Every structure is written in structure tokens, then in C-alpha cells.
C-alpha positions in Angstrom: 0.0 0.0 0.0 1.3 3.4 -0.9 1.3 6.5 1.2 2.8 9.0 -1.3 1.1 12.3 -1.5 3.4 13.4 -4.4 1.1 15.7 -6.5 3.3 15.1 -9.6 2.8 11.3 -9.4 -0.9 11.7 -8.9 -1.1 14.2 -11.8 0.8 11.8 -14.0 -1.7 9.0 -13.2 -4.7 11.3 -13.7 -3.4 12.8 -17.0 -2.2 9.4 -18.3 -5.7 7.9 -17.7 -7.5 11.0 -19.0 -5.4 11.8 -22.1 -3.6 8.5 -22.7 0.0 7.7 -23.0 0.4 6.0 -19.6 2.3 2.7 -19.9 0.5 0.0 -17.9 3.7 -0.8 -15.9 4.1 2.9 -15.0 0.4 3.1 -14.0 0.9 0.1 -11.7 3.9 1.7 -10.0 2.1 5.0 -9.6 -1.0 3.3 -8.1 1.1 1.2 -5.7 3.0 4.3 -4.5 0.0 6.7 -4.1 -2.1 7.3 -1.0 -5.4 5.4 -1.3 -7.3 8.6 -1.0 -5.6 9.9 -4.2 -6.2 6.6 -6.0 -9.9 6.7 -5.1 -10.5 10.3 -6.0 -8.7 10.0 -9.4 -10.8 7.0 -10.4 -14.0 8.6 -9.1 -13.2 11.9 -10.7 -12.8 10.2 -14.1 -16.0 8.2 -13.7 -18.0 11.2 -12.7 -16.5 13.7 -15.2 -16.7 11.1 -18.1 -20.1 9.4 -17.7 -20.6 6.3 -19.9 -23.0 8.1 -22.2 -20.6 11.1 -23.0 -18.8 10.8 -26.3 -15.3 11.4 -24.8 -15.9 8.8 -22.1 -15.1 5.7 -24.1 -11.3 6.0 -24.3 -10.9 7.4 -20.8 -13.0 4.6 -19.2 -11.3 2.0 -21.3 -7.9 3.1 -19.9 -9.3 3.0 -16.3 -10.6 -0.5 -16.9 -7.4 -1.6 -18.5 -5.4 -0.3 -15.5 -7.8 -1.9 -13.1 -7.5 -5.3 -14.9 -3.7 -5.0 -15.0 -3.5 -3.9 -11.4 -6.2 -5.6 -9.3 -4.9 -3.9 -6.2 -6.3 -0.6 -7.5 -9.8 -1.7 -6.6 -8.7 -2.5 -3.0 -6.8 0.8 -2.7 -9.7 2.8 -4.1 -12.1 1.2 -1.7 -9.7 1.9 1.2 -9.5 5.5 0.0 -13.3 5.8 -0.2 -13.7 5.3 3.5 -11.0 7.9 4.5 -12.2 11.1 6.3 -10.4 13.2 3.7 -12.5 11.7 1.0 -15.7 12.4 3.0 -14.5 16.0 3.5 -13.9 16.4 -0.2 -17.2 15.0 -1.5 -19.1 17.0 1.1 -17.4 20.3 0.1 -16.9 19.9 -3.6 -18.2 18.2 -6.8 -16.0 16.5 -9.3 -17.6 18.5 -12.1 -16.2 21.8 -10.7 -12.7 20.4 -11.4 -13.3 19.3 -14.9 -10.3 20.4 -16.9 -8.6 21.4 -13.6 -7.6 18.0 -12.2 -4.3 19.6 -11.1 -6.3 22.0 -8.8 -8.3 19.1 -7.3 -5.1 17.1 -6.6 -3.4 20.1 -5.1 -6.3 20.7 -2.8 -6.5 17.1 -1.7 -2.7 16.8 -1.2 -2.7 19.9 0.9 -5.4 18.4 3.1 -3.6 15.0 3.3 -0.3 16.7 4.3 -1.9 19.0 6.9 
């Protein structure tokens, strides 16, 4: 289980899943190193911002599924992160939609909270 709150690693994972270009082996390393809260929020962000019926959703969700299939631990980490008080705080104060196109701002906010 990872505990890294490195914003650059989290942003690499988010951007790689959202825009492509993330090697599955690199994705696995990133997921294993990151704090479970970040793993959960990245996956949930992508699922909320790219609903299945949206035209742009297909490739993004396919990459999420591919990483999940290649790295089964991601499901356990995401579930662990889901129950964390930081996640509860985030979803009570914010929506994922408000960070569409601003994933770096979402990650900065969460990392600041995790490190405080």
C-alpha cells in the first residue's frame, strides 16, 4: 500500500488515464505508491466527469478498466480511500464537475489536506 502524496505522481496518473500515454507498468507503479485517497479520487473523478454516455468517455473509461485489470490492487486501494475522512470531506465540500479540466487543482487541494 502506498502512502505517497506526491502531487506530480498523482497528476501523472490522472493525465495518463484521462489523455492517454500511460504505460500500464508505469500506471501500476504509480498506483502502488500513491495514498489510497488519491487513487480513489482519481478513479471517481474520471468516472464522474466522463459518464458512460458522454462521447469522450469511451477511451478514458477503457484506460481506467485496463489499468484496473492489469492492477487488481487498485480496486482495494480505491475502496480503502473511499472510507477515509479526507474523501468524506472532499465530497461534502466539492463536486468533481467543478474540477473538470482542472484536475491539477483538485489534486493540489487534496494533497494539501492530506499533508496538513
